[in-house]
MARTORMI-723924 format. One record per residue (C-alpha): residue number from 1; x, y, z. Coordinates in nm, 4 decimals. Each point is the difference from the previous one (the first is absolute). Example, Ala and Ser with C-alpha at 12.3 -4.5 7.8 and 13.67 -1.06 7.14 Angstrom:
<recs>
<rec><num>1</num><x>1.2300</x><y>-0.4500</y><z>0.7800</z></rec>
<rec><num>2</num><x>0.1370</x><y>0.3440</y><z>-0.0660</z></rec>
</recs>
This chain:
<recs>
<rec><num>1</num><x>-1.1152</x><y>-3.6069</y><z>0.4553</z></rec>
<rec><num>2</num><x>-0.1123</x><y>0.3355</y><z>-0.1379</z></rec>
<rec><num>3</num><x>0.2431</x><y>0.1696</y><z>-0.2308</z></rec>
<rec><num>4</num><x>0.1406</x><y>0.3329</y><z>0.1218</z></rec>
<rec><num>5</num><x>-0.0551</x><y>0.2556</y><z>-0.2718</z></rec>
<rec><num>6</num><x>0.2587</x><y>0.2701</y><z>-0.0644</z></rec>
<rec><num>7</num><x>-0.1827</x><y>0.3297</y><z>0.0401</z></rec>
<rec><num>8</num><x>0.1418</x><y>0.3147</y><z>-0.1544</z></rec>
<rec><num>9</num><x>-0.1015</x><y>0.3603</y><z>-0.0388</z></rec>
<rec><num>10</num><x>0.0433</x><y>0.1477</y><z>-0.3462</z></rec>
<rec><num>11</num><x>0.0339</x><y>0.3785</y><z>0.0012</z></rec>
<rec><num>12</num><x>-0.0274</x><y>0.1873</y><z>-0.3288</z></rec>
<rec><num>13</num><x>0.0984</x><y>0.3627</y><z>0.0429</z></rec>
<rec><num>14</num><x>0.0828</x><y>0.3290</y><z>-0.1666</z></rec>
<rec><num>15</num><x>-0.2625</x><y>-0.0455</y><z>-0.2707</z></rec>
<rec><num>16</num><x>-0.0779</x><y>0.3694</y><z>-0.0241</z></rec>
<rec><num>17</num><x>0.3635</x><y>0.0652</y><z>-0.0800</z></rec>
<rec><num>18</num><x>0.0132</x><y>-0.2519</y><z>-0.2851</z></rec>
<rec><num>19</num><x>0.3482</x><y>-0.1463</y><z>-0.0467</z></rec>
<rec><num>20</num><x>0.1269</x><y>0.2382</y><z>0.2691</z></rec>
<rec><num>21</num><x>-0.0822</x><y>-0.2630</y><z>0.2539</z></rec>
<rec><num>22</num><x>0.0717</x><y>0.1909</y><z>0.3167</z></rec>
<rec><num>23</num><x>0.3394</x><y>-0.1605</y><z>0.0305</z></rec>
<rec><num>24</num><x>0.2922</x><y>0.1928</y><z>-0.1373</z></rec>
<rec><num>25</num><x>-0.1113</x><y>0.0720</y><z>-0.3554</z></rec>
<rec><num>26</num><x>0.3315</x><y>-0.0525</y><z>-0.1774</z></rec>
<rec><num>27</num><x>-0.0075</x><y>-0.3637</y><z>0.1052</z></rec>
<rec><num>28</num><x>-0.3617</x><y>-0.0676</y><z>-0.0850</z></rec>
<rec><num>29</num><x>-0.0662</x><y>0.1428</y><z>-0.3472</z></rec>
<rec><num>30</num><x>-0.2354</x><y>-0.2099</y><z>-0.2085</z></rec>
<rec><num>31</num><x>-0.1484</x><y>-0.2042</y><z>0.2857</z></rec>
<rec><num>32</num><x>-0.3651</x><y>-0.0358</y><z>-0.0985</z></rec>
<rec><num>33</num><x>-0.1296</x><y>-0.1504</y><z>0.3242</z></rec>
<rec><num>34</num><x>0.2348</x><y>0.0697</y><z>0.2907</z></rec>
<rec><num>35</num><x>-0.0788</x><y>-0.2289</y><z>0.2909</z></rec>
<rec><num>36</num><x>0.1439</x><y>-0.1951</y><z>0.2903</z></rec>
<rec><num>37</num><x>-0.0971</x><y>-0.3392</y><z>0.1390</z></rec>
<rec><num>38</num><x>0.0420</x><y>-0.0252</y><z>0.3761</z></rec>
<rec><num>39</num><x>0.0007</x><y>-0.3168</y><z>0.2098</z></rec>
<rec><num>40</num><x>-0.0293</x><y>0.0232</y><z>0.3767</z></rec>
<rec><num>41</num><x>0.3315</x><y>-0.0554</y><z>0.1810</z></rec>
<rec><num>42</num><x>0.1712</x><y>-0.0887</y><z>-0.3290</z></rec>
<rec><num>43</num><x>0.0197</x><y>0.3223</y><z>-0.2032</z></rec>
<rec><num>44</num><x>0.2470</x><y>0.2444</y><z>0.1602</z></rec>
<rec><num>45</num><x>-0.1258</x><y>0.3455</y><z>0.1064</z></rec>
<rec><num>46</num><x>-0.0203</x><y>0.2478</y><z>-0.2853</z></rec>
<rec><num>47</num><x>0.2107</x><y>0.2946</y><z>0.1141</z></rec>
<rec><num>48</num><x>0.1332</x><y>0.3121</y><z>-0.1658</z></rec>
<rec><num>49</num><x>0.3369</x><y>-0.1778</y><z>-0.0119</z></rec>
<rec><num>50</num><x>-0.1276</x><y>-0.3315</y><z>-0.1401</z></rec>
<rec><num>51</num><x>0.2221</x><y>-0.1141</y><z>-0.2838</z></rec>
<rec><num>52</num><x>-0.2138</x><y>-0.0319</y><z>-0.3124</z></rec>
<rec><num>53</num><x>0.2946</x><y>0.0030</y><z>-0.2360</z></rec>
<rec><num>54</num><x>0.0183</x><y>0.3715</y><z>-0.0843</z></rec>
<rec><num>55</num><x>0.3492</x><y>0.1549</y><z>-0.0216</z></rec>
<rec><num>56</num><x>0.1073</x><y>0.3635</y><z>-0.0412</z></rec>
<rec><num>57</num><x>0.2898</x><y>0.1574</y><z>-0.1921</z></rec>
<rec><num>58</num><x>0.2536</x><y>0.2025</y><z>0.2015</z></rec>
<rec><num>59</num><x>-0.1000</x><y>0.3280</y><z>-0.1639</z></rec>
<rec><num>60</num><x>-0.3563</x><y>-0.0383</y><z>0.1287</z></rec>
<rec><num>61</num><x>0.1086</x><y>-0.1006</y><z>0.3505</z></rec>
<rec><num>62</num><x>0.2041</x><y>0.3201</y><z>0.0153</z></rec>
<rec><num>63</num><x>-0.3243</x><y>0.2007</y><z>-0.0308</z></rec>
<rec><num>64</num><x>-0.1530</x><y>-0.1561</y><z>0.3134</z></rec>
<rec><num>65</num><x>0.2871</x><y>-0.0122</y><z>0.2502</z></rec>
<rec><num>66</num><x>-0.2050</x><y>0.0202</y><z>0.3223</z></rec>
<rec><num>67</num><x>-0.2653</x><y>-0.2271</y><z>0.1444</z></rec>
<rec><num>68</num><x>-0.2435</x><y>0.2902</y><z>0.0012</z></rec>
<rec><num>69</num><x>0.0450</x><y>0.0534</y><z>-0.3729</z></rec>
<rec><num>70</num><x>-0.0370</x><y>-0.3712</y><z>-0.0642</z></rec>
<rec><num>71</num><x>-0.3264</x><y>-0.0090</y><z>0.1987</z></rec>
<rec><num>72</num><x>-0.1323</x><y>0.2960</y><z>-0.1983</z></rec>
<rec><num>73</num><x>0.0806</x><y>-0.1833</y><z>-0.3230</z></rec>
<rec><num>74</num><x>-0.1824</x><y>-0.3131</y><z>0.1131</z></rec>
<rec><num>75</num><x>-0.3055</x><y>0.1982</y><z>0.1081</z></rec>
<rec><num>76</num><x>-0.0133</x><y>0.1741</y><z>-0.3375</z></rec>
<rec><num>77</num><x>0.0235</x><y>-0.3318</y><z>-0.1826</z></rec>
<rec><num>78</num><x>-0.2917</x><y>-0.1455</y><z>0.1955</z></rec>
<rec><num>79</num><x>-0.1996</x><y>0.3205</y><z>-0.0414</z></rec>
<rec><num>80</num><x>0.0534</x><y>-0.0319</y><z>-0.3769</z></rec>
<rec><num>81</num><x>-0.2219</x><y>-0.3100</y><z>0.0033</z></rec>
<rec><num>82</num><x>-0.2923</x><y>0.1942</y><z>0.1522</z></rec>
<rec><num>83</num><x>-0.2678</x><y>0.2079</y><z>-0.1652</z></rec>
<rec><num>84</num><x>0.1258</x><y>0.3560</y><z>0.0351</z></rec>
<rec><num>85</num><x>-0.3446</x><y>0.1032</y><z>0.1278</z></rec>
<rec><num>86</num><x>-0.0108</x><y>-0.2639</y><z>0.2768</z></rec>
<rec><num>87</num><x>0.0645</x><y>0.2518</y><z>0.2743</z></rec>
<rec><num>88</num><x>-0.0667</x><y>-0.2461</y><z>0.2825</z></rec>
<rec><num>89</num><x>0.2492</x><y>-0.2556</y><z>-0.1322</z></rec>
<rec><num>90</num><x>0.2712</x><y>0.2606</y><z>-0.0504</z></rec>
<rec><num>91</num><x>-0.0620</x><y>0.1307</y><z>0.3508</z></rec>
<rec><num>92</num><x>0.0335</x><y>-0.3495</y><z>0.1460</z></rec>
<rec><num>93</num><x>0.3246</x><y>-0.0565</y><z>-0.1897</z></rec>
<rec><num>94</num><x>0.1436</x><y>0.3301</y><z>0.1231</z></rec>
<rec><num>95</num><x>-0.0912</x><y>-0.0796</y><z>0.3594</z></rec>
<rec><num>96</num><x>0.1416</x><y>-0.3505</y><z>-0.0274</z></rec>
<rec><num>97</num><x>0.3402</x><y>0.1189</y><z>-0.1206</z></rec>
<rec><num>98</num><x>0.0047</x><y>0.2680</y><z>0.2696</z></rec>
<rec><num>99</num><x>-0.0737</x><y>-0.2747</y><z>0.2538</z></rec>
<rec><num>100</num><x>0.2921</x><y>-0.2089</y><z>-0.1288</z></rec>
<rec><num>101</num><x>0.2542</x><y>0.2758</y><z>0.0581</z></rec>
<rec><num>102</num><x>-0.1486</x><y>0.1076</y><z>0.3340</z></rec>
<rec><num>103</num><x>-0.0130</x><y>-0.3577</y><z>0.1269</z></rec>
<rec><num>104</num><x>0.3730</x><y>-0.0458</y><z>-0.0514</z></rec>
<rec><num>105</num><x>0.0654</x><y>0.3343</y><z>0.1689</z></rec>
<rec><num>106</num><x>-0.2092</x><y>-0.0781</y><z>0.3078</z></rec>
<rec><num>107</num><x>0.1525</x><y>-0.3466</y><z>0.0456</z></rec>
<rec><num>108</num><x>0.3538</x><y>0.1036</y><z>-0.0947</z></rec>
<rec><num>109</num><x>0.1534</x><y>-0.0781</y><z>0.3397</z></rec>
<rec><num>110</num><x>-0.1321</x><y>-0.3564</y><z>0.0008</z></rec>
<rec><num>111</num><x>0.0868</x><y>-0.0602</y><z>-0.3655</z></rec>
<rec><num>112</num><x>0.3495</x><y>0.1440</y><z>0.0357</z></rec>
<rec><num>113</num><x>0.0618</x><y>-0.2267</y><z>0.2982</z></rec>
<rec><num>114</num><x>-0.1035</x><y>-0.3009</y><z>-0.2072</z></rec>
<rec><num>115</num><x>0.2520</x><y>0.1095</y><z>-0.2654</z></rec>
<rec><num>116</num><x>0.2923</x><y>0.0604</y><z>0.2349</z></rec>
<rec><num>117</num><x>0.1689</x><y>-0.3114</y><z>-0.1386</z></rec>
<rec><num>118</num><x>0.0472</x><y>0.1834</y><z>-0.3345</z></rec>
<rec><num>119</num><x>0.2383</x><y>0.2565</y><z>0.1519</z></rec>
<rec><num>120</num><x>-0.1904</x><y>0.2895</y><z>-0.1570</z></rec>
<rec><num>121</num><x>-0.0377</x><y>-0.1546</y><z>-0.3440</z></rec>
<rec><num>122</num><x>-0.3794</x><y>0.0042</y><z>0.0432</z></rec>
<rec><num>123</num><x>-0.2275</x><y>0.2398</y><z>0.1872</z></rec>
<rec><num>124</num><x>-0.3692</x><y>0.0091</y><z>0.0928</z></rec>
<rec><num>125</num><x>-0.0800</x><y>0.2050</y><z>-0.3096</z></rec>
<rec><num>126</num><x>0.1097</x><y>-0.2912</y><z>-0.2198</z></rec>
<rec><num>127</num><x>-0.3049</x><y>-0.1938</y><z>0.1196</z></rec>
<rec><num>128</num><x>-0.2388</x><y>0.2265</y><z>-0.1955</z></rec>
<rec><num>129</num><x>0.0065</x><y>-0.2503</y><z>-0.2866</z></rec>
<rec><num>130</num><x>-0.1097</x><y>-0.2820</y><z>0.2318</z></rec>
<rec><num>131</num><x>-0.3508</x><y>0.1487</y><z>-0.0092</z></rec>
<rec><num>132</num><x>-0.2593</x><y>-0.2031</y><z>-0.1890</z></rec>
<rec><num>133</num><x>-0.0615</x><y>0.0889</y><z>-0.3640</z></rec>
<rec><num>134</num><x>-0.3462</x><y>0.1491</y><z>-0.0688</z></rec>
<rec><num>135</num><x>-0.1651</x><y>-0.1655</y><z>-0.3008</z></rec>
<rec><num>136</num><x>-0.2562</x><y>0.2480</y><z>-0.1422</z></rec>
<rec><num>137</num><x>-0.3492</x><y>-0.0620</y><z>-0.1425</z></rec>
<rec><num>138</num><x>-0.0158</x><y>-0.3699</y><z>0.0818</z></rec>
<rec><num>139</num><x>-0.2344</x><y>-0.2742</y><z>-0.1133</z></rec>
<rec><num>140</num><x>0.0354</x><y>-0.2951</y><z>0.2362</z></rec>
<rec><num>141</num><x>-0.1105</x><y>-0.3576</y><z>-0.0582</z></rec>
<rec><num>142</num><x>0.0414</x><y>-0.3214</y><z>0.1945</z></rec>
<rec><num>143</num><x>0.1452</x><y>-0.2947</y><z>-0.1883</z></rec>
<rec><num>144</num><x>-0.0079</x><y>-0.3651</y><z>0.1071</z></rec>
<rec><num>145</num><x>0.1179</x><y>-0.2558</y><z>-0.2551</z></rec>
<rec><num>146</num><x>-0.1886</x><y>0.0784</y><z>-0.3227</z></rec>
<rec><num>147</num><x>-0.2749</x><y>0.2049</y><z>0.1663</z></rec>
<rec><num>148</num><x>0.0014</x><y>0.3756</y><z>0.0417</z></rec>
<rec><num>149</num><x>-0.2362</x><y>0.2102</y><z>0.2119</z></rec>
<rec><num>150</num><x>-0.0195</x><y>0.3833</y><z>-0.0042</z></rec>
<rec><num>151</num><x>0.0735</x><y>0.1627</y><z>0.3339</z></rec>
<rec><num>152</num><x>-0.0303</x><y>0.3716</y><z>-0.0758</z></rec>
<rec><num>153</num><x>0.1457</x><y>0.3233</y><z>-0.1314</z></rec>
<rec><num>154</num><x>0.2221</x><y>0.2158</y><z>0.2206</z></rec>
<rec><num>155</num><x>0.1789</x><y>0.3333</y><z>-0.0232</z></rec>
<rec><num>156</num><x>0.3298</x><y>-0.1445</y><z>0.1275</z></rec>
<rec><num>157</num><x>0.1345</x><y>-0.3344</y><z>0.1160</z></rec>
<rec><num>158</num><x>0.3115</x><y>-0.1042</y><z>0.1924</z></rec>
<rec><num>159</num><x>0.1425</x><y>-0.3513</y><z>0.0404</z></rec>
<rec><num>160</num><x>0.1552</x><y>-0.0783</y><z>0.3407</z></rec>
<rec><num>161</num><x>0.1167</x><y>-0.3547</y><z>-0.0716</z></rec>
<rec><num>162</num><x>-0.3012</x><y>-0.1672</y><z>0.1585</z></rec>
<rec><num>163</num><x>-0.2941</x><y>0.2288</y><z>-0.0745</z></rec>
<rec><num>164</num><x>-0.1188</x><y>0.2614</y><z>-0.2443</z></rec>
<rec><num>165</num><x>-0.0862</x><y>0.3412</y><z>0.1440</z></rec>
<rec><num>166</num><x>-0.2784</x><y>0.1319</y><z>-0.2221</z></rec>
<rec><num>167</num><x>-0.0777</x><y>0.3709</y><z>0.0392</z></rec>
<rec><num>168</num><x>-0.3277</x><y>0.1621</y><z>-0.0995</z></rec>
<rec><num>169</num><x>-0.0296</x><y>0.3793</y><z>0.0038</z></rec>
<rec><num>170</num><x>-0.3669</x><y>0.0530</y><z>0.0810</z></rec>
<rec><num>171</num><x>-0.2319</x><y>0.2967</y><z>-0.0032</z></rec>
<rec><num>172</num><x>0.0998</x><y>0.1348</y><z>-0.3394</z></rec>
<rec><num>173</num><x>-0.2413</x><y>0.0715</y><z>-0.2878</z></rec>
<rec><num>174</num><x>-0.0611</x><y>-0.2909</y><z>-0.2373</z></rec>
<rec><num>175</num><x>0.2218</x><y>-0.2290</y><z>0.2014</z></rec>
<rec><num>176</num><x>-0.2173</x><y>-0.2775</y><z>0.1465</z></rec>
<rec><num>177</num><x>0.1345</x><y>-0.2748</y><z>0.2198</z></rec>
<rec><num>178</num><x>-0.0621</x><y>-0.3060</y><z>-0.2152</z></rec>
<rec><num>179</num><x>0.2080</x><y>-0.2477</y><z>0.1998</z></rec>
<rec><num>180</num><x>-0.1664</x><y>-0.3382</y><z>0.0344</z></rec>
<rec><num>181</num><x>-0.0500</x><y>-0.1590</y><z>0.3395</z></rec>
<rec><num>182</num><x>0.1133</x><y>-0.3608</y><z>0.0244</z></rec>
<rec><num>183</num><x>0.2661</x><y>-0.2411</y><z>0.1131</z></rec>
<rec><num>184</num><x>0.2891</x><y>0.2312</y><z>-0.0718</z></rec>
<rec><num>185</num><x>-0.1421</x><y>0.2676</y><z>0.2285</z></rec>
<rec><num>186</num><x>0.0422</x><y>-0.2196</y><z>0.3066</z></rec>
<rec><num>187</num><x>0.2929</x><y>-0.2242</y><z>-0.0922</z></rec>
<rec><num>188</num><x>0.2736</x><y>0.2428</y><z>0.0990</z></rec>
<rec><num>189</num><x>0.1482</x><y>-0.0256</y><z>-0.3504</z></rec>
<rec><num>190</num><x>-0.1642</x><y>0.3345</y><z>-0.0813</z></rec>
<rec><num>191</num><x>0.0180</x><y>0.2972</y><z>0.2367</z></rec>
<rec><num>192</num><x>-0.2506</x><y>0.2678</y><z>-0.0997</z></rec>
<rec><num>193</num><x>0.0499</x><y>0.3653</y><z>0.0909</z></rec>
<rec><num>194</num><x>-0.2529</x><y>0.2723</y><z>-0.0783</z></rec>
<rec><num>195</num><x>0.1085</x><y>0.3637</y><z>0.0273</z></rec>
<rec><num>196</num><x>-0.2527</x><y>0.2798</y><z>-0.0286</z></rec>
<rec><num>197</num><x>0.0699</x><y>0.3055</y><z>-0.2096</z></rec>
<rec><num>198</num><x>-0.0443</x><y>0.2099</y><z>0.3151</z></rec>
<rec><num>199</num><x>0.2785</x><y>-0.1919</y><z>0.1758</z></rec>
<rec><num>200</num><x>0.2158</x><y>0.0243</y><z>-0.3098</z></rec>
<rec><num>201</num><x>-0.0272</x><y>0.3793</y><z>0.0117</z></rec>
<rec><num>202</num><x>0.0342</x><y>0.0159</y><z>0.3783</z></rec>
<rec><num>203</num><x>0.3055</x><y>0.0250</y><z>0.2219</z></rec>
<rec><num>204</num><x>-0.0299</x><y>-0.3264</y><z>0.1943</z></rec>
<rec><num>205</num><x>0.2396</x><y>-0.2871</y><z>-0.0688</z></rec>
<rec><num>206</num><x>-0.1337</x><y>-0.2283</y><z>-0.2720</z></rec>
<rec><num>207</num><x>0.2540</x><y>-0.2776</y><z>0.0355</z></rec>
<rec><num>208</num><x>-0.0512</x><y>-0.1358</y><z>0.3495</z></rec>
<rec><num>209</num><x>0.0003</x><y>-0.3557</y><z>0.1342</z></rec>
<rec><num>210</num><x>-0.3723</x><y>0.0376</y><z>0.0642</z></rec>
<rec><num>211</num><x>-0.0423</x><y>0.0059</y><z>-0.3790</z></rec>
<rec><num>212</num><x>0.3066</x><y>-0.1742</y><z>-0.1408</z></rec>
<rec><num>213</num><x>0.2021</x><y>-0.3074</y><z>0.1065</z></rec>
<rec><num>214</num><x>0.3464</x><y>0.0423</y><z>0.1585</z></rec>
<rec><num>215</num><x>0.1807</x><y>-0.1031</y><z>-0.3216</z></rec>
<rec><num>216</num><x>-0.1439</x><y>0.3120</y><z>-0.1612</z></rec>
<rec><num>217</num><x>0.0419</x><y>0.2489</y><z>0.2845</z></rec>
<rec><num>218</num><x>0.3342</x><y>-0.1181</y><z>0.1406</z></rec>
<rec><num>219</num><x>0.1547</x><y>-0.1007</y><z>-0.3311</z></rec>
<rec><num>220</num><x>0.3558</x><y>0.0772</y><z>0.1158</z></rec>
<rec><num>221</num><x>-0.0163</x><y>-0.2783</y><z>0.2572</z></rec>
<rec><num>222</num><x>-0.0626</x><y>-0.2685</y><z>-0.2595</z></rec>
<rec><num>223</num><x>0.3266</x><y>0.0219</y><z>-0.1956</z></rec>
<rec><num>224</num><x>0.3397</x><y>-0.0535</y><z>0.1588</z></rec>
<rec><num>225</num><x>0.1964</x><y>0.1694</y><z>-0.2768</z></rec>
<rec><num>226</num><x>-0.1406</x><y>0.2990</y><z>-0.1928</z></rec>
<rec><num>227</num><x>0.0404</x><y>0.0198</y><z>-0.3761</z></rec>
<rec><num>228</num><x>-0.0888</x><y>0.2323</y><z>-0.2858</z></rec>
<rec><num>229</num><x>-0.2107</x><y>-0.0819</y><z>-0.3088</z></rec>
<rec><num>230</num><x>0.2362</x><y>0.2142</y><z>-0.2095</z></rec>
<rec><num>231</num><x>0.2374</x><y>-0.2754</y><z>-0.1023</z></rec>
<rec><num>232</num><x>0.2720</x><y>0.0800</y><z>-0.2555</z></rec>
<rec><num>233</num><x>0.0459</x><y>-0.1611</y><z>-0.3386</z></rec>
<rec><num>234</num><x>0.1995</x><y>-0.3198</y><z>0.0185</z></rec>
<rec><num>235</num><x>-0.1446</x><y>-0.1141</y><z>0.3331</z></rec>
<rec><num>236</num><x>-0.1566</x><y>-0.3442</y><z>-0.0364</z></rec>
<rec><num>237</num><x>-0.3610</x><y>-0.0529</y><z>0.1038</z></rec>
<rec><num>238</num><x>-0.0470</x><y>-0.1738</y><z>0.3351</z></rec>
<rec><num>239</num><x>-0.3765</x><y>-0.0469</y><z>-0.0048</z></rec>
<rec><num>240</num><x>-0.2421</x><y>-0.1033</y><z>-0.2692</z></rec>
<rec><num>241</num><x>-0.2343</x><y>0.2778</y><z>-0.1097</z></rec>
<rec><num>242</num><x>-0.3718</x><y>-0.0356</y><z>0.0432</z></rec>
<rec><num>243</num><x>-0.1620</x><y>0.1350</y><z>-0.3147</z></rec>
</recs>
């Protein structure tokens, strides 16, 4: 009987930001090669609220009391891992975080109904942190046992829990699409999305189910209880970090 190999995707990211890995910097100083290893249907989705062990002192939490201010902080931390002259990547990040807030607003009635059990403790806006975390400037490889095969370089990547969404921003100077064709392109483990610079600067929706899977677009539907990534000091870690 043939042995079933465990296939993983290894995603190195944030290289242009050095030790500022594109996750919250205070928790990632000194990380030389920030990366995640994802296994299909085994590794949980990587969300803005994923618990990677970082905790915040009360005096800091007092400076970001609202969800909007917390989202702004997260966007700035991810942007800190990008080349400041990468206009297309910064534009994508801005549009993505705008999409997160607008998505919760437009589906508020449905989300609030799903939270009626909480008696007002939670509201639709609390689901903003259920959105998938954008990993910037990614180098992706496929790993099976001791063998590793390059897959490609991408501007951003998102992990849904069963596939990697790999985003290429095309049509920009000196930014070729060097993604390899191969098994990963058709396996379903990797979901490729290419966005033109014209679309990025346009007014049409970028984040539709024609481009992205439901776990990305309808992120609020995929968690029963919303949570925040801004956990206070003294709170024990519930999930193992991935770097």
